Biotite code that builds the C-alpha atoms (Angstrom):
import biotite.structure as struc

atoms = struc.array([
    struc.Atom([60.361, -10.881, 162.615], chain_id="A", res_id=1, res_name="MET", atom_name="CA", element="C"),
    struc.Atom([58.553, -10.569, 159.308], chain_id="A", res_id=2, res_name="THR", atom_name="CA", element="C"),
    struc.Atom([60.465, -7.724, 157.665], chain_id="A", res_id=3, res_name="GLU", atom_name="CA", element="C"),
    struc.Atom([64.108, -6.819, 158.282], chain_id="A", res_id=4, res_name="PRO", atom_name="CA", element="C"),
    struc.Atom([63.296, -3.102, 157.955], chain_id="A", res_id=5, res_name="GLY", atom_name="CA", element="C"),
    struc.Atom([62.240, -2.713, 161.590], chain_id="A", res_id=6, res_name="ASP", atom_name="CA", element="C"),
    struc.Atom([65.573, -3.766, 163.105], chain_id="A", res_id=7, res_name="HIS", atom_name="CA", element="C"),
    struc.Atom([68.430, -1.367, 164.037], chain_id="A", res_id=8, res_name="PRO", atom_name="CA", element="C"),
    struc.Atom([70.941, -3.555, 162.177], chain_id="A", res_id=9, res_name="LEU", atom_name="CA", element="C"),
    struc.Atom([69.178, -2.701, 158.920], chain_id="A", res_id=10, res_name="VAL", atom_name="CA", element="C"),
    struc.Atom([69.622, 1.017, 159.566], chain_id="A", res_id=11, res_name="SER", atom_name="CA", element="C"),
    struc.Atom([73.281, 0.426, 160.345], chain_id="A", res_id=12, res_name="ALA", atom_name="CA", element="C"),
    struc.Atom([74.122, -1.546, 157.199], chain_id="A", res_id=13, res_name="VAL", atom_name="CA", element="C"),
    struc.Atom([71.728, 0.061, 154.684], chain_id="A", res_id=14, res_name="LYS", atom_name="CA", element="C"),
    struc.Atom([74.132, 2.820, 153.540], chain_id="A", res_id=15, res_name="PRO", atom_name="CA", element="C"),
    struc.Atom([76.806, 0.207, 152.833], chain_id="A", res_id=16, res_name="LEU", atom_name="CA", element="C"),
    struc.Atom([74.359, -2.124, 151.094], chain_id="A", res_id=17, res_name="VAL", atom_name="CA", element="C"),
    struc.Atom([73.093, 0.757, 148.936], chain_id="A", res_id=18, res_name="ASP", atom_name="CA", element="C"),
    struc.Atom([76.633, 1.886, 148.075], chain_id="A", res_id=19, res_name="ALA", atom_name="CA", element="C"),
    struc.Atom([77.472, -1.625, 146.881], chain_id="A", res_id=20, res_name="MET", atom_name="CA", element="C"),
    struc.Atom([74.292, -1.952, 144.868], chain_id="A", res_id=21, res_name="GLY", atom_name="CA", element="C"),
    struc.Atom([73.288, -4.929, 146.990], chain_id="A", res_id=22, res_name="ALA", atom_name="CA", element="C"),
    struc.Atom([69.823, -5.921, 148.173], chain_id="A", res_id=23, res_name="GLU", atom_name="CA", element="C"),
    struc.Atom([68.463, -6.532, 151.676], chain_id="A", res_id=24, res_name="ILE", atom_name="CA", element="C"),
    struc.Atom([66.246, -9.608, 152.109], chain_id="A", res_id=25, res_name="LEU", atom_name="CA", element="C"),
    struc.Atom([64.617, -11.509, 154.930], chain_id="A", res_id=26, res_name="ARG", atom_name="CA", element="C"),
    struc.Atom([66.875, -14.325, 156.164], chain_id="A", res_id=27, res_name="PRO", atom_name="CA", element="C"),
    struc.Atom([64.402, -16.974, 154.937], chain_id="A", res_id=28, res_name="ASP", atom_name="CA", element="C"),
    struc.Atom([64.780, -15.577, 151.403], chain_id="A", res_id=29, res_name="GLN", atom_name="CA", element="C"),
    struc.Atom([68.554, -16.073, 151.381], chain_id="A", res_id=30, res_name="ALA", atom_name="CA", element="C"),
    struc.Atom([70.205, -18.161, 148.718], chain_id="A", res_id=31, res_name="ASP", atom_name="CA", element="C"),
    struc.Atom([73.420, -20.039, 149.494], chain_id="A", res_id=32, res_name="PRO", atom_name="CA", element="C"),
    struc.Atom([75.518, -17.200, 148.007], chain_id="A", res_id=33, res_name="ASP", atom_name="CA", element="C"),
    struc.Atom([73.821, -14.493, 150.097], chain_id="A", res_id=34, res_name="ASP", atom_name="CA", element="C"),
    struc.Atom([75.305, -13.162, 153.332], chain_id="A", res_id=35, res_name="VAL", atom_name="CA", element="C"),
    struc.Atom([73.084, -13.625, 156.386], chain_id="A", res_id=36, res_name="VAL", atom_name="CA", element="C"),
    struc.Atom([73.697, -11.142, 159.206], chain_id="A", res_id=37, res_name="LEU", atom_name="CA", element="C"),
    struc.Atom([72.802, -11.958, 162.797], chain_id="A", res_id=38, res_name="ALA", atom_name="CA", element="C"),
    struc.Atom([72.236, -9.765, 165.848], chain_id="A", res_id=39, res_name="TRP", atom_name="CA", element="C"),
    struc.Atom([72.660, -11.313, 169.279], chain_id="A", res_id=40, res_name="GLU", atom_name="CA", element="C"),
    struc.Atom([72.353, -14.802, 167.848], chain_id="A", res_id=41, res_name="GLY", atom_name="CA", element="C"),
    struc.Atom([69.244, -14.119, 165.727], chain_id="A", res_id=42, res_name="GLU", atom_name="CA", element="C"),
    struc.Atom([69.382, -14.005, 161.920], chain_id="A", res_id=43, res_name="ASP", atom_name="CA", element="C"),
    struc.Atom([68.083, -10.539, 161.087], chain_id="A", res_id=44, res_name="VAL", atom_name="CA", element="C"),
    struc.Atom([68.681, -9.966, 157.395], chain_id="A", res_id=45, res_name="LEU", atom_name="CA", element="C"),
    struc.Atom([70.329, -11.336, 154.320], chain_id="A", res_id=46, res_name="ALA", atom_name="CA", element="C"),
    struc.Atom([72.352, -9.323, 151.831], chain_id="A", res_id=47, res_name="VAL", atom_name="CA", element="C"),
    struc.Atom([72.352, -10.306, 148.190], chain_id="A", res_id=48, res_name="ARG", atom_name="CA", element="C"),
    struc.Atom([75.527, -8.983, 146.611], chain_id="A", res_id=49, res_name="LEU", atom_name="CA", element="C"),
    struc.Atom([75.331, -7.757, 143.029], chain_id="A", res_id=50, res_name="PRO", atom_name="CA", element="C"),
    struc.Atom([76.977, -9.533, 140.136], chain_id="A", res_id=51, res_name="GLN", atom_name="CA", element="C"),
    struc.Atom([80.287, -7.927, 139.160], chain_id="A", res_id=52, res_name="LEU", atom_name="CA", element="C"),
    struc.Atom([78.900, -6.528, 135.925], chain_id="A", res_id=53, res_name="SER", atom_name="CA", element="C"),
    struc.Atom([75.982, -4.965, 137.829], chain_id="A", res_id=54, res_name="ASP", atom_name="CA", element="C"),
    struc.Atom([78.461, -3.512, 140.310], chain_id="A", res_id=55, res_name="SER", atom_name="CA", element="C"),
    struc.Atom([80.324, -1.706, 137.543], chain_id="A", res_id=56, res_name="LEU", atom_name="CA", element="C"),
    struc.Atom([77.099, -0.155, 136.273], chain_id="A", res_id=57, res_name="ASP", atom_name="CA", element="C"),
    struc.Atom([76.262, 0.881, 139.836], chain_id="A", res_id=58, res_name="HIS", atom_name="CA", element="C"),
    struc.Atom([79.730, 2.419, 140.333], chain_id="A", res_id=59, res_name="ILE", atom_name="CA", element="C"),
    struc.Atom([79.465, 4.343, 137.058], chain_id="A", res_id=60, res_name="LEU", atom_name="CA", element="C"),
    struc.Atom([76.033, 5.689, 138.030], chain_id="A", res_id=61, res_name="ALA", atom_name="CA", element="C"),
    struc.Atom([77.378, 6.756, 141.431], chain_id="A", res_id=62, res_name="ALA", atom_name="CA", element="C"),
    struc.Atom([80.286, 8.546, 139.773], chain_id="A", res_id=63, res_name="MET", atom_name="CA", element="C"),
    struc.Atom([77.869, 10.410, 137.499], chain_id="A", res_id=64, res_name="GLU", atom_name="CA", element="C"),
    struc.Atom([75.891, 11.496, 140.555], chain_id="A", res_id=65, res_name="ARG", atom_name="CA", element="C"),
    struc.Atom([79.088, 12.577, 142.298], chain_id="A", res_id=66, res_name="ARG", atom_name="CA", element="C"),
    struc.Atom([80.177, 14.687, 139.316], chain_id="A", res_id=67, res_name="HIS", atom_name="CA", element="C"),
    struc.Atom([76.679, 15.992, 138.664], chain_id="A", res_id=68, res_name="GLY", atom_name="CA", element="C"),
    struc.Atom([76.720, 15.177, 134.960], chain_id="A", res_id=69, res_name="MET", atom_name="CA", element="C"),
    struc.Atom([77.146, 12.302, 132.525], chain_id="A", res_id=70, res_name="PRO", atom_name="CA", element="C"),
    struc.Atom([80.725, 11.027, 132.573], chain_id="A", res_id=71, res_name="LEU", atom_name="CA", element="C"),
    struc.Atom([80.995, 11.619, 128.824], chain_id="A", res_id=72, res_name="ALA", atom_name="CA", element="C"),
    struc.Atom([80.653, 15.372, 129.473], chain_id="A", res_id=73, res_name="GLU", atom_name="CA", element="C"),
    struc.Atom([83.642, 15.549, 131.837], chain_id="A", res_id=74, res_name="LEU", atom_name="CA", element="C"),
    struc.Atom([86.907, 17.141, 130.725], chain_id="A", res_id=75, res_name="ASP", atom_name="CA", element="C"),
    struc.Atom([89.905, 14.947, 129.860], chain_id="A", res_id=76, res_name="ARG", atom_name="CA", element="C"),
    struc.Atom([91.669, 15.413, 133.193], chain_id="A", res_id=77, res_name="LYS", atom_name="CA", element="C"),
    struc.Atom([88.559, 14.450, 135.151], chain_id="A", res_id=78, res_name="THR", atom_name="CA", element="C"),
    struc.Atom([88.014, 11.421, 132.904], chain_id="A", res_id=79, res_name="LYS", atom_name="CA", element="C"),
    struc.Atom([91.570, 10.328, 133.714], chain_id="A", res_id=80, res_name="GLN", atom_name="CA", element="C"),
    struc.Atom([90.778, 10.683, 137.413], chain_id="A", res_id=81, res_name="LEU", atom_name="CA", element="C"),
    struc.Atom([87.630, 8.594, 136.915], chain_id="A", res_id=82, res_name="VAL", atom_name="CA", element="C"),
    struc.Atom([89.678, 5.858, 135.206], chain_id="A", res_id=83, res_name="VAL", atom_name="CA", element="C"),
    struc.Atom([92.190, 5.854, 138.088], chain_id="A", res_id=84, res_name="ARG", atom_name="CA", element="C"),
    struc.Atom([89.360, 5.570, 140.599], chain_id="A", res_id=85, res_name="THR", atom_name="CA", element="C"),
    struc.Atom([87.724, 2.758, 138.645], chain_id="A", res_id=86, res_name="LEU", atom_name="CA", element="C"),
    struc.Atom([91.022, 0.902, 138.369], chain_id="A", res_id=87, res_name="GLU", atom_name="CA", element="C"),
    struc.Atom([91.485, 1.139, 142.144], chain_id="A", res_id=88, res_name="ALA", atom_name="CA", element="C"),
    struc.Atom([87.980, -0.303, 142.603], chain_id="A", res_id=89, res_name="ARG", atom_name="CA", element="C"),
    struc.Atom([88.713, -3.240, 140.289], chain_id="A", res_id=90, res_name="GLY", atom_name="CA", element="C"),
    struc.Atom([86.489, -2.153, 137.411], chain_id="A", res_id=91, res_name="ALA", atom_name="CA", element="C"),
    struc.Atom([88.846, -3.481, 134.788], chain_id="A", res_id=92, res_name="PHE", atom_name="CA", element="C"),
    struc.Atom([88.878, -7.005, 136.184], chain_id="A", res_id=93, res_name="SER", atom_name="CA", element="C"),
    struc.Atom([85.254, -7.351, 135.065], chain_id="A", res_id=94, res_name="VAL", atom_name="CA", element="C"),
    struc.Atom([84.711, -8.873, 131.645], chain_id="A", res_id=95, res_name="ARG", atom_name="CA", element="C"),
    struc.Atom([84.188, -6.043, 129.138], chain_id="A", res_id=96, res_name="HIS", atom_name="CA", element="C"),
    struc.Atom([85.078, -3.532, 131.855], chain_id="A", res_id=97, res_name="GLY", atom_name="CA", element="C"),
    struc.Atom([87.202, -1.405, 129.547], chain_id="A", res_id=98, res_name="VAL", atom_name="CA", element="C"),
    struc.Atom([84.460, -1.340, 126.906], chain_id="A", res_id=99, res_name="GLU", atom_name="CA", element="C"),
    struc.Atom([81.809, -0.454, 129.488], chain_id="A", res_id=100, res_name="THR", atom_name="CA", element="C"),
    struc.Atom([83.909, 2.354, 130.951], chain_id="A", res_id=101, res_name="VAL", atom_name="CA", element="C"),
    struc.Atom([84.863, 3.656, 127.510], chain_id="A", res_id=102, res_name="ALA", atom_name="CA", element="C"),
    struc.Atom([81.192, 3.814, 126.554], chain_id="A", res_id=103, res_name="GLY", atom_name="CA", element="C"),
    struc.Atom([80.285, 5.671, 129.745], chain_id="A", res_id=104, res_name="ALA", atom_name="CA", element="C"),
    struc.Atom([83.131, 8.149, 129.240], chain_id="A", res_id=105, res_name="LEU", atom_name="CA", element="C"),
    struc.Atom([82.382, 8.636, 125.551], chain_id="A", res_id=106, res_name="GLY", atom_name="CA", element="C"),
    struc.Atom([85.916, 7.634, 124.544], chain_id="A", res_id=107, res_name="VAL", atom_name="CA", element="C"),
    struc.Atom([87.475, 4.694, 122.765], chain_id="A", res_id=108, res_name="SER", atom_name="CA", element="C"),
    struc.Atom([88.896, 1.608, 124.450], chain_id="A", res_id=109, res_name="ARG", atom_name="CA", element="C"),
    struc.Atom([92.285, 2.780, 123.193], chain_id="A", res_id=110, res_name="PHE", atom_name="CA", element="C"),
    struc.Atom([91.870, 6.029, 125.162], chain_id="A", res_id=111, res_name="THR", atom_name="CA", element="C"),
    struc.Atom([90.998, 4.141, 128.348], chain_id="A", res_id=112, res_name="VAL", atom_name="CA", element="C"),
    struc.Atom([94.095, 1.972, 127.886], chain_id="A", res_id=113, res_name="TYR", atom_name="CA", element="C"),
    struc.Atom([96.171, 5.128, 127.355], chain_id="A", res_id=114, res_name="ASN", atom_name="CA", element="C"),
    struc.Atom([94.818, 6.575, 130.614], chain_id="A", res_id=115, res_name="TYR", atom_name="CA", element="C"),
    struc.Atom([95.674, 3.329, 132.409], chain_id="A", res_id=116, res_name="LEU", atom_name="CA", element="C"),
    struc.Atom([99.148, 3.143, 130.877], chain_id="A", res_id=117, res_name="ASN", atom_name="CA", element="C"),
    struc.Atom([99.852, 6.792, 131.749], chain_id="A", res_id=118, res_name="ARG", atom_name="CA", element="C"),
    struc.Atom([98.874, 6.157, 135.362], chain_id="A", res_id=119, res_name="GLU", atom_name="CA", element="C"),
    struc.Atom([100.980, 2.987, 135.602], chain_id="A", res_id=120, res_name="ASN", atom_name="CA", element="C"),
    struc.Atom([103.977, 4.748, 134.037], chain_id="A", res_id=121, res_name="ALA", atom_name="CA", element="C"),
    struc.Atom([103.649, 7.554, 136.593], chain_id="A", res_id=122, res_name="ALA", atom_name="CA", element="C"),
    struc.Atom([103.636, 4.989, 139.416], chain_id="A", res_id=123, res_name="LYS", atom_name="CA", element="C"),
    struc.Atom([106.794, 3.345, 138.077], chain_id="A", res_id=124, res_name="ASP", atom_name="CA", element="C"),
    struc.Atom([108.679, 6.662, 137.940], chain_id="A", res_id=125, res_name="SER", atom_name="CA", element="C"),
])
């Protein structure tokens, strides 16, 4: 098989690969860190996962598409919801995650930390 695009496994995993911001490759193009997927014993495709920092950018872009506008234009309550969603997805474990999110939301790092602290305080209550 020369291209993975003509196999049903590609159609099955493509939405997930796209949602993660990953890349589909031929198995012979796989690096040691890539994930090779097989179908009935035959290597069909390889998936190159994005770097964490690229994943955060991809998640932010997806959230903008979902909301239909730049995140900086959202109201405060919606921005708080975005921060909660990003925290659940691990966005703040990425180096400079808070700064990246603050920039996308058009708020300060301090504001992002306030949103996070408010959410954590609500969980503790």
